[in-house]
RORO-473111 format. One record per atom (N, C-alpha, C): residue in one letter; atom name; x, y, z. Coordinates in nm, 4 decimals. Layout:
BEGIN
ATOM   type   atom          X          Y          Z
ATOM      A     CA          X          Y          Z
...
//
This chain:
BEGIN
ATOM   type   atom          X          Y          Z
ATOM      M      N     0.2693     1.7185     0.2391
ATOM      M     CA     0.2304     1.5814     0.2581
ATOM      M      C     0.0831     1.5777     0.2949
ATOM      R      N     0.0080     1.4952     0.2267
ATOM      R     CA    -0.1342     1.4863     0.2524
ATOM      R      C    -0.1599     1.3872     0.3656
ATOM      I      N    -0.2379     1.4293     0.4630
ATOM      I     CA    -0.2720     1.3436     0.5753
ATOM      I      C    -0.4049     1.2758     0.5461
ATOM      N      N    -0.4113     1.1461     0.5687
ATOM      N     CA    -0.5310     1.0685     0.5403
ATOM      N      C    -0.5939     1.0174     0.6687
ATOM      P      N    -0.7219     0.9891     0.6665
ATOM      P     CA    -0.7836     0.9246     0.7811
ATOM      P      C    -0.7290     0.7833     0.7972
ATOM      P      N    -0.7432     0.7221     0.9148
ATOM      P     CA    -0.6832     0.5921     0.9388
ATOM      P      C    -0.7371     0.4809     0.8499
ATOM      T      N    -0.8467     0.5025     0.7824
ATOM      T     CA    -0.9027     0.3987     0.6961
ATOM      T      C    -0.8419     0.4006     0.5570
ATOM      S      N    -0.7363     0.4802     0.5352
ATOM      S     CA    -0.6830     0.4943     0.4006
ATOM      S      C    -0.5727     0.3957     0.3675
ATOM      G      N    -0.5290     0.3150     0.4615
ATOM      G     CA    -0.4208     0.2220     0.4365
ATOM      G      C    -0.4688     0.0973     0.3651
ATOM      P      N    -0.3831    -0.0042     0.3627
ATOM      P     CA    -0.4200    -0.1245     0.2899
ATOM      P      C    -0.5136    -0.2168     0.3669
ATOM      E      N    -0.5811    -0.1667     0.4716
ATOM      E     CA    -0.6757    -0.2494     0.5437
ATOM      E      C    -0.7932    -0.2817     0.4519
ATOM      V      N    -0.8470    -0.3994     0.4649
ATOM      V     CA    -0.9593    -0.4407     0.3820
ATOM      V      C    -1.0753    -0.4731     0.4742
ATOM      S      N    -1.1800    -0.3904     0.4707
ATOM      S     CA    -1.2915    -0.4087     0.5625
ATOM      S      C    -1.4047    -0.4881     0.5006
ATOM      S      N    -1.4413    -0.4586     0.3773
ATOM      S     CA    -1.5516    -0.5322     0.3151
ATOM      S      C    -1.5145    -0.5663     0.1718
ATOM      I      N    -1.4930    -0.6942     0.1476
ATOM      I     CA    -1.4458    -0.7398     0.0172
ATOM      I      C    -1.5440    -0.7055    -0.0940
ATOM      E      N    -1.6735    -0.7111    -0.0645
ATOM      E     CA    -1.7716    -0.6888    -0.1705
ATOM      E      C    -1.7670    -0.5469    -0.2267
ATOM      K      N    -1.7106    -0.4513    -0.1521
ATOM      K     CA    -1.7036    -0.3134    -0.1996
ATOM      K      C    -1.5758    -0.2875    -0.2787
ATOM      K      N    -1.4845    -0.3831    -0.2813
ATOM      K     CA    -1.3544    -0.3624    -0.3430
ATOM      K      C    -1.3499    -0.4182    -0.4846
ATOM      N      N    -1.2503    -0.3730    -0.5567
ATOM      N     CA    -1.2235    -0.4184    -0.6918
ATOM      N      C    -1.1419    -0.5475    -0.6832
ATOM      L      N    -1.1889    -0.6557    -0.7421
ATOM      L     CA    -1.1220    -0.7848    -0.7309
ATOM      L      C    -1.0555    -0.8246    -0.8617
ATOM      G      N    -0.9351    -0.8818    -0.8495
ATOM      G     CA    -0.8627    -0.9360    -0.9629
ATOM      G      C    -0.8064    -1.0712    -0.9243
ATOM      H      N    -0.7157    -1.1240    -1.0074
ATOM      H     CA    -0.6515    -1.2506    -0.9733
ATOM      H      C    -0.5070    -1.2497    -1.0235
ATOM      I      N    -0.4224    -1.3276    -0.9548
ATOM      I     CA    -0.2812    -1.3356    -0.9916
ATOM      I      C    -0.2689    -1.4091    -1.1245
ATOM      D      N    -0.1972    -1.3466    -1.2175
ATOM      D     CA    -0.1762    -1.4030    -1.3504
ATOM      D      C    -0.0361    -1.4632    -1.3624
ATOM      Q      N     0.0618    -1.4010    -1.2924
ATOM      Q     CA     0.2000    -1.4468    -1.3010
ATOM      Q      C     0.2743    -1.4023    -1.1765
ATOM      I      N     0.3673    -1.4854    -1.1292
ATOM      I     CA     0.4511    -1.4516    -1.0136
ATOM      I      C     0.5957    -1.4783    -1.0518
ATOM      I      N     0.6802    -1.3761    -1.0380
ATOM      I     CA     0.8239    -1.3921    -1.0589
ATOM      I      C     0.8926    -1.3254    -0.9402
ATOM      G      N     0.9326    -1.4039    -0.8408
ATOM      G     CA     0.9931    -1.3498    -0.7196
ATOM      G      C     0.8948    -1.2581    -0.6492
ATOM      P      N     0.9354    -1.1329    -0.6202
ATOM      P     CA     0.8452    -1.0399    -0.5517
ATOM      P      C     0.7515    -0.9641    -0.6462
ATOM      V      N     0.7575    -0.9955    -0.7759
ATOM      V     CA     0.6782    -0.9231    -0.8756
ATOM      V      C     0.5563    -1.0062    -0.9154
ATOM      L      N     0.4385    -0.9427    -0.9080
ATOM      L     CA     0.3132    -1.0091    -0.9443
ATOM      L      C     0.2502    -0.9378    -1.0623
ATOM      D      N     0.2015    -1.0136    -1.1580
ATOM      D     CA     0.1156    -0.9590    -1.2626
ATOM      D      C    -0.0260    -0.9982    -1.2248
ATOM      V      N    -0.1142    -0.8987    -1.2169
ATOM      V     CA    -0.2503    -0.9206    -1.1692
ATOM      V      C    -0.3485    -0.8762    -1.2769
ATOM      A      N    -0.4455    -0.9607    -1.3073
ATOM      A     CA    -0.5491    -0.9304    -1.4067
ATOM      A      C    -0.6749    -0.8824    -1.3360
ATOM      F      N    -0.7373    -0.7782    -1.3919
ATOM      F     CA    -0.8610    -0.7214    -1.3385
ATOM      F      C    -0.9669    -0.7215    -1.4481
ATOM      P      N    -1.0945    -0.7122    -1.4103
ATOM      P     CA    -1.2001    -0.7040    -1.5121
ATOM      P      C    -1.1844    -0.5769    -1.5962
ATOM      P      N    -1.2312    -0.5778    -1.7204
ATOM      P     CA    -1.2231    -0.4578    -1.8049
ATOM      P      C    -1.2869    -0.3370    -1.7365
ATOM      G      N    -1.2160    -0.2238    -1.7401
ATOM      G     CA    -1.2659    -0.1005    -1.6804
ATOM      G      C    -1.2475    -0.0911    -1.5306
ATOM      K      N    -1.1805    -0.1872    -1.4694
ATOM      K     CA    -1.1626    -0.1884    -1.3235
ATOM      K      C    -1.0149    -0.1848    -1.2843
ATOM      M      N    -0.9316    -0.1270    -1.3693
ATOM      M     CA    -0.7878    -0.1242    -1.3426
ATOM      M      C    -0.7559    -0.0342    -1.2241
ATOM      P      N    -0.6687    -0.0791    -1.1325
ATOM      P     CA    -0.6276     0.0070    -1.0212
ATOM      P      C    -0.5292     0.1132    -1.0695
ATOM      N      N    -0.5165     0.2197    -0.9933
ATOM      N     CA    -0.4205     0.3253    -1.0248
ATOM      N      C    -0.2798     0.2811    -0.9873
ATOM      I      N    -0.1812     0.3422    -1.0507
ATOM      I     CA    -0.0428     0.3187    -1.0119
ATOM      I      C    -0.0267     0.3660    -0.8676
ATOM      Y      N     0.0492     0.2919    -0.7877
ATOM      Y     CA     0.0768     0.3113    -0.6445
ATOM      Y      C    -0.0373     0.2656    -0.5542
ATOM      N      N    -0.1484     0.2151    -0.6094
ATOM      N     CA    -0.2526     0.1594    -0.5228
ATOM      N      C    -0.1993     0.0362    -0.4509
ATOM      A      N    -0.2477     0.0149    -0.3302
ATOM      A     CA    -0.2138    -0.1053    -0.2548
ATOM      A      C    -0.3072    -0.2181    -0.2967
ATOM      L      N    -0.2495    -0.3334    -0.3216
ATOM      L     CA    -0.3256    -0.4540    -0.3512
ATOM      L      C    -0.3012    -0.5523    -0.2374
ATOM      V      N    -0.4023    -0.6294    -0.2003
ATOM      V     CA    -0.3886    -0.7260    -0.0918
ATOM      V      C    -0.4277    -0.8640    -0.1425
ATOM      V      N    -0.3405    -0.9611    -0.1142
ATOM      V     CA    -0.3692    -1.1011    -0.1460
ATOM      V      C    -0.3902    -1.1726    -0.0134
ATOM      K      N    -0.5100    -1.2262     0.0064
ATOM      K     CA    -0.5407    -1.3016     0.1282
ATOM      K      C    -0.5879    -1.4396     0.0882
ATOM      G      N    -0.5526    -1.5377     0.1673
ATOM      G     CA    -0.5971    -1.6735     0.1385
ATOM      G      C    -0.5136    -1.7736     0.2147
ATOM      R      N    -0.5136    -1.8963     0.1660
ATOM      R     CA    -0.4359    -2.0038     0.2272
ATOM      R      C    -0.3503    -2.0700     0.1197
ATOM      D      N    -0.2296    -2.1118     0.1620
ATOM      D     CA    -0.1432    -2.1820     0.0680
ATOM      D      C    -0.1816    -2.3297     0.0632
ATOM      T      N    -0.1030    -2.4105    -0.0072
ATOM      T     CA    -0.1360    -2.5519    -0.0245
ATOM      T      C    -0.1286    -2.6309     0.1054
ATOM      V      N    -0.0564    -2.5809     0.2052
ATOM      V     CA    -0.0451    -2.6488     0.3343
ATOM      V      C    -0.1513    -2.6001     0.4320
ATOM      G      N    -0.2253    -2.4959     0.3932
ATOM      G     CA    -0.3315    -2.4439     0.4790
ATOM      G      C    -0.2924    -2.3250     0.5639
ATOM      Q      N    -0.1690    -2.2756     0.5485
ATOM      Q     CA    -0.1257    -2.1593     0.6254
ATOM      Q      C    -0.1854    -2.0319     0.5669
ATOM      Q      N    -0.2191    -1.9387     0.6574
ATOM      Q     CA    -0.2781    -1.8106     0.6175
ATOM      Q      C    -0.1763    -1.7255     0.5418
ATOM      I      N    -0.2206    -1.6642     0.4322
ATOM      I     CA    -0.1367    -1.5740     0.3526
ATOM      I      C    -0.2005    -1.4361     0.3542
ATOM      N      N    -0.1191    -1.3332     0.3770
ATOM      N     CA    -0.1649    -1.1945     0.3731
ATOM      N      C    -0.0496    -1.1106     0.3186
ATOM      V      N    -0.0505    -1.0840     0.1898
ATOM      V     CA     0.0587    -1.0117     0.1241
ATOM      V      C     0.0048    -0.8819     0.0659
ATOM      T      N     0.0712    -0.7711     0.0996
ATOM      T     CA     0.0358    -0.6408     0.0437
ATOM      T      C     0.1345    -0.6074    -0.0676
ATOM      C      N     0.0838    -0.5568    -0.1782
ATOM      C     CA     0.1650    -0.5204    -0.2944
ATOM      C      C     0.1351    -0.3760    -0.3335
ATOM      E      N     0.2247    -0.3175    -0.4130
ATOM      E     CA     0.2030    -0.1828    -0.4647
ATOM      E      C     0.2094    -0.1873    -0.6168
ATOM      V      N     0.1068    -0.1338    -0.6831
ATOM      V     CA     0.1025    -0.1309    -0.8297
ATOM      V      C     0.2130    -0.0386    -0.8805
ATOM      Q      N     0.2942    -0.0897    -0.9736
ATOM      Q     CA     0.4046    -0.0127    -1.0290
ATOM      Q      C     0.3883     0.0180    -1.1771
ATOM      Q      N     0.3102    -0.0638    -1.2482
ATOM      Q     CA     0.3038    -0.0477    -1.3936
ATOM      Q      C     0.1706    -0.1009    -1.4468
ATOM      L      N     0.1160    -0.0299    -1.5445
ATOM      L     CA    -0.0019    -0.0777    -1.6162
ATOM      L      C     0.0482    -0.1504    -1.7403
ATOM      L      N     0.0171    -0.2788    -1.7529
ATOM      L     CA     0.0721    -0.3611    -1.8607
ATOM      L      C    -0.0140    -0.3651    -1.9858
ATOM      G      N    -0.1386    -0.3226    -1.9758
ATOM      G     CA    -0.2315    -0.3385    -2.0870
ATOM      G      C    -0.3045    -0.4711    -2.0737
ATOM      N      N    -0.4047    -0.4924    -2.1577
ATOM      N     CA    -0.4848    -0.6147    -2.1515
ATOM      N      C    -0.5408    -0.6390    -2.0115
ATOM      N      N    -0.5792    -0.5304    -1.9432
ATOM      N     CA    -0.6402    -0.5373    -1.8101
ATOM      N      C    -0.5495    -0.6005    -1.7049
ATOM      R      N    -0.4175    -0.5799    -1.7198
ATOM      R     CA    -0.3227    -0.6350    -1.6227
ATOM      R      C    -0.2342    -0.5245    -1.5676
ATOM      V      N    -0.1924    -0.5425    -1.4413
ATOM      V     CA    -0.0980    -0.4514    -1.3776
ATOM      V      C     0.0189    -0.5331    -1.3242
ATOM      R      N     0.1317    -0.4664    -1.3059
ATOM      R     CA     0.2482    -0.5282    -1.2426
ATOM      R      C     0.2642    -0.4629    -1.1061
ATOM      A      N     0.2781    -0.5458    -1.0033
ATOM      A     CA     0.2887    -0.4970    -0.8663
ATOM      A      C     0.4086    -0.5611    -0.7980
ATOM      V      N     0.4633    -0.4907    -0.6983
ATOM      V     CA     0.5756    -0.5410    -0.6200
ATOM      V      C     0.5254    -0.5729    -0.4800
ATOM      A      N     0.5544    -0.6942    -0.4339
ATOM      A     CA     0.5113    -0.7377    -0.3010
ATOM      A      C     0.5979    -0.6725    -0.1936
ATOM      M      N     0.5362    -0.6373    -0.0818
ATOM      M     CA     0.6063    -0.5758     0.0299
ATOM      M      C     0.6514    -0.6795     0.1332
ATOM      S      N     0.6254    -0.8068     0.1068
ATOM      S     CA     0.6709    -0.9165     0.1928
ATOM      S      C     0.6918    -1.0394     0.1041
ATOM      A      N     0.7293    -1.1499     0.1643
ATOM      A     CA     0.7584    -1.2719     0.0886
ATOM      A      C     0.6359    -1.3201     0.0117
ATOM      T      N     0.6605    -1.3743    -0.1056
ATOM      T     CA     0.5513    -1.4250    -0.1890
ATOM      T      C     0.5402    -1.5771    -0.1805
ATOM      D      N     0.6066    -1.6377    -0.0828
ATOM      D     CA     0.5994    -1.7827    -0.0652
ATOM      D      C     0.4550    -1.8252    -0.0453
ATOM      G      N     0.4117    -1.9249    -0.1170
ATOM      G     CA     0.2763    -1.9772    -0.1024
ATOM      G      C     0.1748    -1.9157    -0.1966
ATOM      L      N     0.2095    -1.8041    -0.2614
ATOM      L     CA     0.1159    -1.7450    -0.3574
ATOM      L      C     0.1088    -1.8322    -0.4823
ATOM      M      N    -0.0099    -1.8381    -0.5419
ATOM      M     CA    -0.0295    -1.9205    -0.6609
ATOM      M      C    -0.1083    -1.8422    -0.7654
ATOM      R      N    -0.0901    -1.8799    -0.8914
ATOM      R     CA    -0.1702    -1.8199    -0.9978
ATOM      R      C    -0.3173    -1.8445    -0.9692
ATOM      G      N    -0.3991    -1.7443    -0.9993
ATOM      G     CA    -0.5427    -1.7578    -0.9798
ATOM      G      C    -0.5930    -1.7098    -0.8450
ATOM      M      N    -0.5021    -1.6834    -0.7491
ATOM      M     CA    -0.5470    -1.6351    -0.6179
ATOM      M      C    -0.6121    -1.4983    -0.6325
ATOM      Q      N    -0.7124    -1.4726    -0.5496
ATOM      Q     CA    -0.7867    -1.3470    -0.5547
ATOM      Q      C    -0.7024    -1.2317    -0.4995
ATOM      V      N    -0.7098    -1.1171    -0.5665
ATOM      V     CA    -0.6368    -0.9963    -0.5275
ATOM      V      C    -0.7379    -0.8837    -0.5099
ATOM      I      N    -0.7229    -0.8082    -0.4009
ATOM      I     CA    -0.8149    -0.6988    -0.3703
ATOM      I      C    -0.7441    -0.5658    -0.3928
ATOM      D      N    -0.8016    -0.4795    -0.4752
ATOM      D     CA    -0.7522    -0.3425    -0.4930
ATOM      D      C    -0.8142    -0.2585    -0.3821
ATOM      T      N    -0.7311    -0.2042    -0.2933
ATOM      T     CA    -0.7831    -0.1242    -0.1818
ATOM      T      C    -0.8334     0.0115    -0.2277
ATOM      G      N    -0.7908     0.0558    -0.3471
ATOM      G     CA    -0.8339     0.1859    -0.3971
ATOM      G      C    -0.7546     0.3020    -0.3414
ATOM      T      N    -0.6546     0.2737    -0.2579
ATOM      T     CA    -0.5723     0.3788    -0.1983
ATOM      T      C    -0.4252     0.3374    -0.2016
ATOM      P      N    -0.3346     0.4349    -0.1982
ATOM      P     CA    -0.1923     0.4021    -0.1887
ATOM      P      C    -0.1579     0.3501    -0.0492
ATOM      L      N    -0.0389     0.2937    -0.0369
ATOM      L     CA     0.0104     0.2550     0.0946
ATOM      L      C     0.0192     0.3795     0.1814
ATOM      S      N    -0.0040     0.3649     0.3106
ATOM      S     CA     0.0084     0.4791     0.4006
ATOM      S      C     0.0774     0.4344     0.5282
ATOM      V      N     0.1396     0.5299     0.5956
ATOM      V     CA     0.2137     0.5020     0.7184
ATOM      V      C     0.1697     0.5984     0.8270
ATOM      P      N     0.1811     0.5584     0.9546
ATOM      P     CA     0.1427     0.6489     1.0625
ATOM      P      C     0.2399     0.7668     1.0715
ATOM      V      N     0.1881     0.8827     1.1088
ATOM      V     CA     0.2703     1.0023     1.1283
ATOM      V      C     0.2303     1.0691     1.2590
ATOM      G      N     0.3130     1.1614     1.3048
ATOM      G     CA     0.2818     1.2355     1.4261
ATOM      G      C     0.3816     1.2054     1.5365
ATOM      G      N     0.3633     1.2715     1.6480
ATOM      G     CA     0.4540     1.2593     1.7614
ATOM      G      C     0.4677     1.1180     1.8143
ATOM      A      N     0.3625     1.0392     1.8064
ATOM      A     CA     0.3663     0.9023     1.8592
ATOM      A      C     0.4606     0.8119     1.7803
ATOM      T      N     0.5005     0.8532     1.6604
ATOM      T     CA     0.5886     0.7698     1.5785
ATOM      T      C     0.7366     0.7976     1.6053
ATOM      L      N     0.7677     0.9078     1.6740
ATOM      L     CA     0.9075     0.9435     1.6989
ATOM      L      C     0.9750     0.8370     1.7849
ATOM      G      N     1.0903     0.7905     1.7408
ATOM      G     CA     1.1662     0.6905     1.8140
ATOM      G      C     1.1180     0.5484     1.7924
ATOM      R      N     1.0150     0.5291     1.7133
ATOM      R     CA     0.9613     0.3952     1.6877
ATOM      R      C     1.0240     0.3385     1.5603
ATOM      I      N     1.0167     0.2063     1.5444
ATOM      I     CA     1.0706     0.1397     1.4263
ATOM      I      C     0.9557     0.0708     1.3540
ATOM      F      N     0.9460     0.0965     1.2218
ATOM      F     CA     0.8354     0.0454     1.1413
ATOM      F      C     0.8871    -0.0342     1.0226
ATOM      N      N     0.8029    -0.1241     0.9723
ATOM      N     CA     0.8354    -0.1913     0.8467
ATOM      N      C     0.7833    -0.1058     0.7318
ATOM      V      N     0.7966    -0.1538     0.6100
ATOM      V     CA     0.7590    -0.0753     0.4924
ATOM      V      C     0.6084    -0.0477     0.4862
ATOM      L      N     0.5282    -0.1268     0.5564
ATOM      L     CA     0.3830    -0.1070     0.5576
ATOM      L      C     0.3368    -0.0144     0.6695
ATOM      G      N     0.4304     0.0369     0.7499
ATOM      G     CA     0.3935     0.1257     0.8593
ATOM      G      C     0.3528     0.0520     0.9854
ATOM      E      N     0.3813    -0.0769     0.9927
ATOM      E     CA     0.3495    -0.1555     1.1117
ATOM      E      C     0.4684    -0.1510     1.2071
ATOM      P      N     0.4448    -0.1274     1.3387
ATOM      P     CA     0.5570    -0.1219     1.4331
ATOM      P      C     0.6227    -0.2592     1.4477
ATOM      I      N     0.7559    -0.2604     1.4474
ATOM      I     CA     0.8301    -0.3858     1.4624
ATOM      I      C     0.9281    -0.3783     1.5787
ATOM      D      N     0.9056    -0.2843     1.6711
ATOM      D     CA     0.9975    -0.2643     1.7829
ATOM      D      C     0.9480    -0.3266     1.9134
ATOM      N      N     0.8423    -0.4069     1.9079
ATOM      N     CA     0.7854    -0.4745     2.0254
ATOM      N      C     0.7399    -0.3782     2.1344
ATOM      L      N     0.7019    -0.2563     2.0978
ATOM      L     CA     0.6513    -0.1590     2.1945
ATOM      L      C     0.5001    -0.1429     2.1846
ATOM      G      N     0.4353    -0.2330     2.1140
ATOM      G     CA     0.2899    -0.2271     2.1021
ATOM      G      C     0.2449    -0.1396     1.9871
ATOM      P      N     0.1127    -0.1218     1.9766
ATOM      P     CA     0.0582    -0.0416     1.8666
ATOM      P      C     0.0920     0.1069     1.8813
ATOM      V      N     0.0875     0.1779     1.7693
ATOM      V     CA     0.1156     0.3214     1.7677
ATOM      V      C    -0.0134     0.3964     1.7978
ATOM      D      N    -0.0066     0.4896     1.8914
ATOM      D     CA    -0.1247     0.5662     1.9322
ATOM      D      C    -0.1361     0.6931     1.8478
ATOM      T      N    -0.1758     0.6763     1.7230
ATOM      T     CA    -0.1982     0.7902     1.6351
ATOM      T      C    -0.3094     0.7553     1.5372
ATOM      H      N    -0.3849     0.8543     1.4999
ATOM      H     CA    -0.4923     0.8330     1.4036
ATOM      H      C    -0.4597     0.8972     1.2695
ATOM      Q      N    -0.3431     0.9608     1.2595
ATOM      Q     CA    -0.3035     1.0247     1.1347
ATOM      Q      C    -0.2162     0.9303     1.0539
ATOM      K      N    -0.2421     0.9253     0.9250
ATOM      K     CA    -0.1597     0.8477     0.8332
ATOM      K      C    -0.1298     0.9337     0.7116
ATOM      A      N    -0.0126     0.9117     0.6535
ATOM      A     CA     0.0260     0.9842     0.5327
ATOM      A      C     0.0576     0.8831     0.4235
ATOM      E      N     0.0190     0.9172     0.3009
ATOM      E     CA     0.0509     0.8302     0.1882
ATOM      E      C     0.2014     0.8205     0.1723
ATOM      S      N     0.2497     0.7011     0.1438
ATOM      S     CA     0.3935     0.6830     0.1278
ATOM      S      C     0.4459     0.7550     0.0040
ATOM      R      N     0.3589     0.7868    -0.0903
ATOM      R     CA     0.3985     0.8584    -0.2123
ATOM      R      C     0.3334     0.9959    -0.2188
ATOM      G      N     0.2943     1.0521    -0.1053
ATOM      G     CA     0.2160     1.1745    -0.1045
ATOM      G      C     0.2954     1.3030    -0.0984
ATOM      Y      N     0.4195     1.3026    -0.1464
ATOM      Y     CA     0.5000     1.4235    -0.1409
ATOM      Y      C     0.4607     1.5205    -0.2510
ATOM      Q      N     0.4679     1.6495    -0.2203
ATOM      Q     CA     0.4346     1.7504    -0.3197
ATOM      Q      C     0.5524     1.7739    -0.4132
ATOM      N      N     0.5226     1.8239    -0.5310
ATOM      N     CA     0.6275     1.8599    -0.6253
ATOM      N      C     0.7076     1.9769    -0.5702
ATOM      W      N     0.8331     1.9896    -0.6141
ATOM      W     CA     0.9206     2.0939    -0.5636
ATOM      W      C     0.8625     2.2330    -0.5863
ATOM      D      N     0.8023     2.2584    -0.7010
ATOM      D     CA     0.7517     2.3919    -0.7297
ATOM      D      C     0.6317     2.4283    -0.6421
ATOM      V      N     0.5726     2.3310    -0.5741
ATOM      V     CA     0.4596     2.3581    -0.4856
ATOM      V      C     0.5082     2.3830    -0.3431
ATOM      L      N     0.6240     2.3271    -0.3089
ATOM      L     CA     0.6769     2.3424    -0.1739
ATOM      L      C     0.7251     2.4851    -0.1512
ATOM      E      N     0.7090     2.5322    -0.0300
ATOM      E     CA     0.7578     2.6645     0.0049
ATOM      E      C     0.8988     2.6502     0.0594
ATOM      D      N     0.9897     2.7323     0.0120
ATOM      D     CA     1.1265     2.7298     0.0596
ATOM      D      C     1.1276     2.7673     0.2072
ATOM      S      N     1.1897     2.6843     0.2925
ATOM      S     CA     1.1870     2.7080     0.4370
ATOM      S      C     1.2548     2.8401     0.4742
ATOM      A      N     1.3618     2.8780     0.4027
ATOM      A     CA     1.4285     3.0044     0.4328
ATOM      A      C     1.3366     3.1223     0.4019
ATOM      T      N     1.2645     3.1154     0.2913
ATOM      T     CA     1.1700     3.2208     0.2557
ATOM      T      C     1.0572     3.2277     0.3570
ATOM      A      N     1.0111     3.1136     0.4027
ATOM      A     CA     0.9024     3.1100     0.5011
ATOM      A      C     0.9463     3.1750     0.6318
ATOM      E      N     1.0711     3.1497     0.6749
ATOM      E     CA     1.1202     3.2085     0.7993
ATOM      E      C     1.1366     3.3595     0.7858
ATOM      L      N     1.1858     3.4063     0.6693
ATOM      L     CA     1.2046     3.5493     0.6489
ATOM      L      C     1.0712     3.6232     0.6450
ATOM      S      N     0.9684     3.5585     0.5943
ATOM      S     CA     0.8395     3.6256     0.5839
ATOM      S      C     0.7735     3.6437     0.7203
ATOM      L      N     0.8249     3.5766     0.8227
ATOM      L     CA     0.7692     3.5916     0.9573
ATOM      L      C     0.8143     3.7217     1.0232
ATOM      Y      N     0.9224     3.7827     0.9727
ATOM      Y     CA     0.9767     3.9031     1.0365
ATOM      Y      C     0.9273     4.0290     0.9737
//
């Protein structure tokens, strides 16, 4: 599992440095997002939709790219409700996959799919994060039994 610095999650610090697209279609939790030519995000990249709905309530939805559709469009799945999202809303490609906190501080804690604590125990005191899709292929992993035998 690859460990990332804490800035690797779907946090968005400076919009001008990010790849921007817009919502083309919404069907339930599935979004089709259009990007400028040559600026397509990678599969599993986190996308963030921020803005206000028609009533003025703040919207902050994180999505994960699942499919490249062609014609400069991607299909993404939202990690929370898509209520209030509209066609044409701006979408930010974070350039990184979703990541979750790891380490001793996470033991016994309860998290949502974005790695945010939902157990009312406050923030997690860890600076390590791992990509949610960062698992190695089986042929790269070392068999634990072989690893233990090699110690003797």
